[in-house]
FIKEVEX-732565 format. One record per residue (C-alpha): residue in one letter; x negated, y negated, z negated. Coordinates in steps of 0.25 Angstrom, whole numbers, plus 5000, padded with zeros to 4 digits. Each point is the difference from the previous one (the first is absolute). Example, Ala and Ser with C-alpha at 12.3 -4.5 7.8 and 13.67 -1.06 7.14 Angstrom:
A495150184969/S499449865002/
END
This chain:
M498350035149/A500550035013/R501450065001/S500650115008/G501449944999/S500749954988/R500950125000/A498850105001/G499349924989/L498549974999/L498950075007/G499650124991/R500949964988/Q501150095002/N499950054985/E499949864994/C501249955009/Q500850124995/A499849964986/L500449865002/D501250055008/D500450084988/L499949894990/L501049925009/A500950115001/G500150014985/A500249854998/R501250015010/V500750104990/G499749934987/R498650064997/S498849924997/G498650035005/V498649964997/L498750025008/V498649954999/L499250015013/R498550014997/G498949995010/E498849925005/A500149865007/G500550025014/I500550144998/G501549965004/K500749974987/T500549875005/E500550065013/L500850114992/L500649884992/K500449945014/Y500650135004/L500850014988/L500549865002/E500550035014/R500750134996/A500749934988/T501249965008/G501249964992/C499149984988/R499549874994/S498549994999/V499149914992/K498549995002/L498849974991/A498549995004/G498950004989/V499049895002/Q498650014993/S499949864997/E501350004992/M499750124991/D499849914988/L501449925002/P501150074992/Y501250055007/A499549955014/G500350135007/M501350024992/H500549865005/Q499750035014/L500850134999/C501249954992/A500249865006/P501050055010/L500850074989/L500049884990/A501549975003/G500350124991/L499249944989/D501249944993/D500750145000/L498950064990/P500250014985/A499549874994/P498750054994/Q499650065013/R500449885008/D499249904991/A498850095000/L499950015015/G500449865002/T498949954991/A499050105006/F500349945014/G499949864994/L501549975003/R500349964986/A499349964988/G499950104988/D499150084991/A499050105006/P500850115005/D499650144997/R499650095012/F501050104995/L501249915002/V499449955013/G499950155005/L501550034995/A500549875007/T499350045013/L500650144999/S501449944998/L499849905012/L499550115009/A501150104996/D501149905001/A499549965014/G499950155004/G501450024995/K500649915010/Q499150055012/P498850105000/L498849924997/V498650035005/C498849934993/L498750005008/I498749974992/D498849995008/D498549984994/A500650044987/Q498550014995/W500049855000/L501349984992/D499849914988/R500050094987/A501449954995/S500650035013/A499350145002/Q500550044986/T501449955002/L500250075013/E499450134994/F501049994989/V501149985009/A499650115009/R499950104989/R501449964995/L500750015014/L500950125001/A501549995005/E499949865008/S499949985015/V498649944999/V498750055007/L498749944995/V498850035009/F498649954996/A498750005009/V498750014992/R498749985006/E498950114995/P499149994993/S500749914990/T499649964987/G500650094990/K501250085004/A501049905004/L501450064999/G499450134996/S501350054993/L500950005013/P500250105011/E498949985011/L499750045014/P498549995005/V499949945014/T498850075006/G499349985013/L500550045014/T499650135006/E498950005010/R501050025011/D500949884996/S498849924997/R499550015015/T501549985005/L500049874992/L498649955004/D500450035015/S501249914998/V499149874997/V498850035008/T500249955015/G498650005005/P499050115002/L499650074987/D498850094999/Q500450144995/R498949994989/V500549864996/R501450064999/D499650124992/R499249904990/I501249914999/V500950124997/A499050054990/E499749874993/S501549964999/R500350134992/G501549995006/N500249864995/P500949935010/L499649864997/A498550045002/L500450075013/L500749875005/E498949904994/L498650075001/P500050005016/R500349854999/G498749974994/L499250075011/T499549945012/T500250055014/V498750065000/E500250074987/L501350055004/A499450065013/G498750054994/G499950014985/F499949934987/G499049894996/R500449994985/P499950084988/D501250074994/A499650024985/W501049904995/P501350064994/L501250005010/S500849894993/S498749915001/Q499850045014/I501449955004/E499849874992/R498749985007/G500750015013/F501149904995/L498849914995/R499450005014/R501349965006/V500249894990/Q498649955002/S500250005016/L501249904998/P499849855002/A499649934987/E501449934998/T500750135002/Q499150074990/R500349884990/L501550035002/L499850154997/L499249964988/T501049914994/A501150105003/A499150114993/A499849914987/E501549974999/P500750134996/V501449965000/G500250005015/D500749865000/V499949945014/T500349864995/L499050004990/L499050065010/R500349885009/R499949904989/A498650054996/A499650015015/E500349865002/R499149954989/L498950085006/G500349945014/I500450135006/D501050015011/V500850124996/D500750025013/A498849995009/A499150084990/S501050114999/A500350005016/H498650075002/A500350135007/D499150084990/A500649934988/A501450055004/E499550144998/L499649974986/I501049914994/T501449965002/L500749874996/G501550034999/T500949974988/R498850054992/V498550025003/R499750145003/F498650065003/R500050125009/H499350084988/P499549974986/L498650025005/V500249885010/R500349914988/S498750054992/A499249995013/A500449865002/Y499749964986/R498650075000/A499649945013/A500049864994/D498949944992/P500249964985/S500149855004/D501150025010/R500850094990/R499949894990/E500549895010/V501250095004/H500450024985/K499949854998/A500949985012/L501050104995/A500049954986/D500349865005/A501150055009/T500750084988/D501049934992/S499549984986/Q501450004995/L500650125007/D498850094999/P498949944991/D499450144997/R499750035014/R499449865002/A499150024988/W499550135006/H499749935013/L499349894992/A499150114993/G499750065014/A499649865004/A499049974989/S498550025002/G499649994986/P500649984986/D501249915000/E500749974987/T501249935007/V500350135008/A499750094988/A501049924991/E501050025011/L499750155001/E500250004985/R501449945001/S500350105011/A499750114991/D501049954990/R501149995010/A499650145005/Q500150054986/A501349944998/R500550085012/G499450134995/G498950005009/L498950044991/A499150055012/A500149865007/A499849934987/A498750084998/A499649975014/F500249854998/L499250004987/Q498950085006/R499849905011/A500249884991/A498850064991/A499250015012/L500249865004/T499749944986/Q498849934998/D500049984984/P499450134994/A501050004988/R501249975008/R499650115010/A499850104989/R501449974994/R500650015014/A499350135002/V500650064987/D501449955005/A499850075013/A499550134993/Q501350004991/A500949985013/K499250115007/L500250094988/H501549984999/A500150025016/G499350144998/A498749965007/F499150054989/E498650005007/Q500249865005/A500449964986/A498750064994/T499249935011/L500649864997/L499750024985/A498650035003/T500049865007/A500649944988/E499050064991/A498949935007/G500649864998/P500149924987/L501250044992/D500549964986/E500450104989/L501450005006/G499550045014/R499150114994/A501150064992/R500949995013/I499050085007/D499950114989/V501550015001/L500050025015/H498950105000/A500850084990/E501349995008/I499350045012/A499450124993/F501450034993/V500949995013/Q499050095008/N500050124991/R500649974986/G498850064994/G499049964989/E499349885007/A501049904997/P500049994984/P498649954998/L500149895010/L501449964994/L499450004986/A498849915005/A501049905007/A500950004987/H498849974992/R499749885009/F501449955000/G500050014985/R499249875000/L500949935010/D501450055000/V500650084989/A501250055007/L499250045012/A499050074991/R501150084993/D500750035013/T498750055006/Y499850094987/L501450065003/D499650035014/A498750074995/I500950094991/A500950035012/A498750045008/A499550084989/I501350084999/F499850045014/A498650044998/G500350074987/R499050124997/L499249975013/A499649864996/R498649975006/G499849884991/P500749964988/G501150104996/L501449974994/R499449984986/D498949905005/V501049925008/G501050004988/K498949954991/A499649895009/A501549965002/R500149994984/G498949895002/A500949925009/P500249854996/S501349984992/P501249935008/Q500649874994/L501450055004/P500150155002/R500750055012/M500550145004/P498750045006/D499349964987/M500850094992/L499750115010/L498549975000/D500050014985/A500850134999/L499250075010/A498649954995/V500450064986/R500550135007/L498650025006/T499249964988/D500750054988/G500950115006/Y501450035003/S500650004985/A499349874997/S500649935012/A501450065001/P500649894992/M499449895009/M500350085013/K501550014995/R500149854997/A499449975014/M501050095007/E501149934992/A499549875005/I499950045014/C501450065000/D500749894993/E499349885006/Q500349935014/I498650025007/P499649915011/V500050085013/Q498549985003/E499750054986/A501050125002/L499350045013/R498750004994/W500250064986/L501350095001/W499250125005/L499149994987/A501349994992/S500550135006/V498750074997/L500249954985/A501450055000/A499650145005/D498950004990/L501049974989/W500950115004/D501149895001/D500950055011/E501049894999/R499049895002/W499250075010/H501350025008/L500349854998/V498649945003/A499850105012/T501449965006/R499849854998/H498650015006/V500650075013/T501149905000/I499149884999/T499050055010/R501150035010/E500649864998/A498749935001/G499650085012/A498750034993/L499650125009/S498650024994/A500650024986/L501250085004/P499350145001/D499549994986/A501449964995/L500750115008/D498950104995/S500349974985/R501550015003/A499950135007/A499250064988/M501149964991/H501050075009/L499250134999/F500150004985/A501549975001/G500250125009/E500449915012/L499150065011/V500849965012/A499949854995/A498550024998/A499950065013/S500749885006/L499049914993/V498850085005/E500549995014/E500149854998/V498649994995/E499550075012/T500849905009/V499549884993/C498550055000/A500150025015/A500549865002/T498849944992/G499050105006/N499750064986/N499950154997/P501350044993/A499850054985/R500150154999/L500250024985/Q501550005000/P500150095013/L499250104991/G500949974988/L501250035009/A499450135005/A499650044986/W501349984993/R500750075012/G499150124999/H499549995014/E498750074998/R499350005014/E500349855002/A499649964986/R498750075001/T499749945013/L500249864994/I499250044987/D498850035009/A500149885008/I500249904989/M498950064991/S499049995012/E500349865003/A500249954985/V498750054996/R499349945012/L500649874997/G499950004985/Q501550004997/G500050064987/A501549974997/A500450085013/V499150124995/T500850004987/V501449995006/T499650115010/H499650094989/C501349974992/Y500850045012/H499250125003/A500450054986/V501449975002/L500050085013/C499450124993/N500849994988/G501350005009/L499450125007/G499650084988/Q498549995003/Y499749974986/A498550025000/E499849915012/A501049904993/L499150004988/A498749975007/A500749885008/A500649954987/K498750004993/E499449915011/A501249915000/A499949984985/A498549995000/H499949855000/P501049944989/P499749855002/E500750015014/F501449965000/A501250105000/S499550125007/P499150054990/R501250014990/W500950065010/G498850105003/L500050044985/V501550045001/E499750095012/L498750054993/I500850044988/E501150085008/A498950075008/A499150034988/A501250064993/R500450095012/S498650045003/G499650054986/S499149884996/P500849954987/E498749934995/L499949915012/A501549974999/T499949964985/D498849905003/A500849945011/L501349994992/E499249924989/Q499549905011/L501449995006/S500749984987/E499149884997/A500549935012/T501450045000/Q500249964985/A499449865004/S500949995011/G501350044993/T500950015012/N501050115002/W499150055012/A498850014992/L500650064988/G500850105009/V498850055007/E499250014987/A501150084994/R500150095012/S498550025000/R500050034985/A501150105001/L499150085010/L499050024988/S501150034990/E500850124995/G501450034995/D500949894995/A498949895001/A499950035015/E501550005002/Q500149874993/L498949945008/Y500650045013/R501449944996/E499349874996/A499350005014/I501350025007/E500749904992/R499049895002/L499850025014/M501450005003/R500049854996/T498949975011/R500049995015/V498950115001/R500950115004/M498950095005/E499450004986/L501450034994/A500150125010/R498750054996/A500350004985/Q501350085003/L499250105008/L498950024989/Y501150014990/G500750105008/E498750085002/W499850004985/L501450054997/R499950115010/R498750054993/E500749994987/N501050105006/R501149905000/R500550025014/V501349944999/D499549874995/A498850005010/R501050015011/V500649874996/Q498749925000/L499450075012/G501349995008/V500049854997/A498549995004/H500250085013/E501249915004/M499249874997/F498750045007/S500850055012/Q500849875001/I498749924999/G499350085010/A498950054991/E499950145007/A498950064992/F500649974986/A501350045005/E499450145004/R499450014987/A501349984993/R500750105010/R499050114996/E500249974985/L501550015002/Q499950135007/A499250054989/T501249974991/G500850095008/A500849885006/K500450015015/V499549885006/R500649955013/N499149955011/H500149854998/T500449935013/V499549865001/A501149905002/T500349955014/H499449874997/T498650064997/A500050035015/L499949855002/T498649945003/P499449914990/Q500449885008/E501450055003/A500250024985/Q499549864997/I500949945011/A501250084995/R499749954985/L499949855005/A501350025009/A500750064987/E499649874993/G500749925010/L498849945008/T500349975014/N499150055012/P499249885001/E499749994985/I499650155000/G499149985012/A499449884993/Q499750084988/L499450125007/F499349935011/I500850055012/S501049945009/R501550004998/H500150095012/T499150104994/V500950004987/E501250035009/W499350125006/H499650054987/L501449984994/R500650085011/K499150124996/V500349984986/F501550015003/S499850125008/K499250074990/L500949974988/G501350025008/I500649874998/S500449885009/S499949874993/R499149934990/K501150004990/E499950154999/I498549994997/R500349944986/T500850134997/M498850095002/K499150034988/L498749975007/E498750044992/G499649894991/R500849884998/A500249905011/T498949904999/S499449895008/A498650044996/
END
C-alpha cells in the first residue's frame, strides 16, 4: 500500500495506525498489548505490520510468517518466532526449558505437553520484554501450525504486565475462528477517494474513465487489487475497457493476476519460483542445492526483471505476497512438482531434517511407495515424541495414502485417525476411520475403530453416543486382551456417568451389567478394583456395593499408582469418593489428581481434575479457592480450544446466593446439556438450583428442583445431595410426606456410607421431621459429626437449622448462640443468601445484628487471593507463575495490588493475614 510518509502513516489507515501506536506506547511503560488484524488477502495487513515495525524504535522485534505447507509441522511457526530469543532458554525453570527445547528438537526427551510449551514461551517472551520492550509480529497467522497457534493464543491471553506486544495478521475468510478469543481489529477496504488516489499512483499511462471506475468498483478498496489488477490489462484494455469476466472472488482475481505474471516468465525462472514455493522454510542455501540438482542457474533465473518484483533472495527467500507462492505452485504441472520435491528431498540433510526430507519424498511420489510410507511412519513417531500430534497425524495420513498393501493401509489409517483425534481434528479422524473400515482388519483393528468412534463422540459432546460404542469395543477386546477389555469397560462407565438420565442407548444399569461380564484379570490392578466396585454399584445398588467401593478407595489412596493410570482413573475415583460422602478421601484424591496432572503437564485432563477439586472446596466453604480453580479451568480450556465447564461457576453462584447470575447459568446449562444428552450436568444443575432457592428461602421452587435432582438414583452423588435439599425444602413448605419418603431413601445410602458427613446430614435431615428432645438430640448429633469433617458449609447449615428450630421453640437465648455462629460462618465463607437467612432469624430473636463487613482480603480478586495464598506458603514468583500459568512479571503486578489492598508491604506480612480458606496449592 502506498504511503503518505512514515510519520503520517498509511493511506486511509489513520485509525489502524493509531491503534498500533497505542500498543507501542503501552509496551514502553510496562503494559502488554495484543491485537489481531483481520481482513481479506491484499487488504493491507502486512503493510500495517511493517508500519508497526518502523515505529518500534528502541524496541526489540521478532517476526513470524505462517506458511501453508508447514501447517502440519509442529511448532514450526514458534521456532521462527523464538529462535532469536533462545539465548534465554537456560534461564527458564527446568520443566519449561526441557519442554520448549524438546518441542524445537534441541534436546531429546518425552513428548512435551502443549501447556508446558506455552508456559515456557510466555516466560521467554516476558523475560525478553523485561530487558527491552518486545514487539512480536505474526503474519499469515491463519497458516500457523496448530501447536504454534494454540501456544501463541495461550501466551496472548496471559500477557498483562510485561513490555510485550503481539500483533497477528489473519487472512479472512479463514477456517474456523483462528485466535478468536483475542482482541481484534477488522481491516476493511479503502474509501473510494483513497482508492482512486492509490490507483493514480501506479497507473502512468492513459486510463479510460470507465476502466478507472470499474477497477475501483471491482477492487472494493483492496489496496493490492488496486495495485495488481491494472498490471493484468493490456494497453488497449486500459484505454478502452475490459476484455475478461470478473465473476471470480477478489483473492482469486489477484492470484490469477500473479499466475499470469509467473507464466510470462522464462521457463527456468518459473522452475526457480516453483522450487522456492515448494520449500517453505525460506532457506536460500537449500534452494540453491536443489536448483543445482535441477540444472537451474539461480543467479541468472532470479535476475529477470519481472522475477525481481515477485521474489527476493536475501538471507531468506521472500515472496512478495503469499499469493505469489501459491500462484507459482499452481502454474506447474504435477510432473514438474514431483521433480522439484525430489530435488528438495535429495538436497535436504537426512540426519539434520529427516522429517522435512520425508515430506518432500512423499510429494515426489507418483503412486504407492512403501519405502516412503515407512519413512513417513518414522517421522510420525518423531513428531509424536516432540508433542506434535497434528504433524504425526499428517505424516500417518500421507503414509496411508502411499501404502499399497490393503491391510497395512487400513492399520495406518487407524493410527492416523487416532492421532487426528488427539490433535482435535475430529472430522478428519472420522474420515480416516471410514477409509480404514473399507480395508481388511483383524479383530483388534475393528475394536480400535469402535473405541475411536466412541472417543470422537465423547469428546465432541460428552453425551450418550459413546457408551454403546465403547461396550462393543470392550466386547471385542475381551477375546484379545483382558486388560484392554476391562479398561474399555471402565471408559464406558465413565461415559455413561456423563450421559446419566439422558442416555440414548444403554443406560447406567445396562453398562454396569455388561461390565460385570468382563473377563477376570489374572493379577488385579487398581482399575480392576474400581471396575468391579462400579459394576456392582450400577447393578445391585448403593448399599450392596458400598463395602467394595470403600475397599477400592482405600487401595487408591494407599497405593503408589503409576502416573498414566492416575491420569486416566483418578477422576473416577473422585466421583466414587463423593458418592460415598467420604470428604477426606475426596480431598486426598482430588488434590493428588490436580498435582499429577500439573506435574505431567496433562492439559487435556487438568480441567476435570480442577473441577472436582473446586466442588470439594464448595462443600468445604472455601469459595475463594473454588473461584480460583474455576478461573484456572477457563484458562486451560481457552488454551486447548475447549469450552470451559460451567457447572462449578453455577455452584459458586448458588452457594453465594447470587440469584441473577445463577439463573442465567441454569438456563444456559440446561439448554445445552439437554441438547447434547449430558444427563449428569442436568442433575447437578437441578441440585445447585435447589441449593440456591433454599438459601434464598424460596422453598417451593427449591422443592421442585430437588425432586428433579433426586429423580434418578443410579446417578452418582448428586441425587443423594438432592434428597438432602428436598427434605429441607419439603419440611419448610408444608410437604412432610415428601420429606419422609426422601429421608427413607437418604438413610439407606448414608447408613451404608457410615462417614461423619453422611451420618451428619442424615441426623440434620431427620431432625427437621422430629419434635421435642428427639429433634434437639439429632441437631446436636449432626453438629458434632459435621465438626469432624471438612464440609464447613454443611456444618453451618446444621447450626442454622438448629437455631431456627430453637427460635420456634421460644428458646431465644439458645437460638441466638446457634444463629450467631451460623451467621458468622456464612458471612466469612461468602454464602450471602444463607447469611441473610441467618441474619433475619437472629433479628426475630430480638438480637441486634451488626452489618457484617467483609474482611479486606475478600476484596481481592480470585487470582489475587490465590497468588496471596501461594506467596504465604513461601513460593517464589516464578513458582507461582508456573502454577497459575502467568509470567513472573504478572505475579509481581498482582502482588503489588495485594499489598495495597491488604495495607502491607512484604510477603512475610501475608502469612499473618487470615485469608479465607487455608493456604493451599490446589
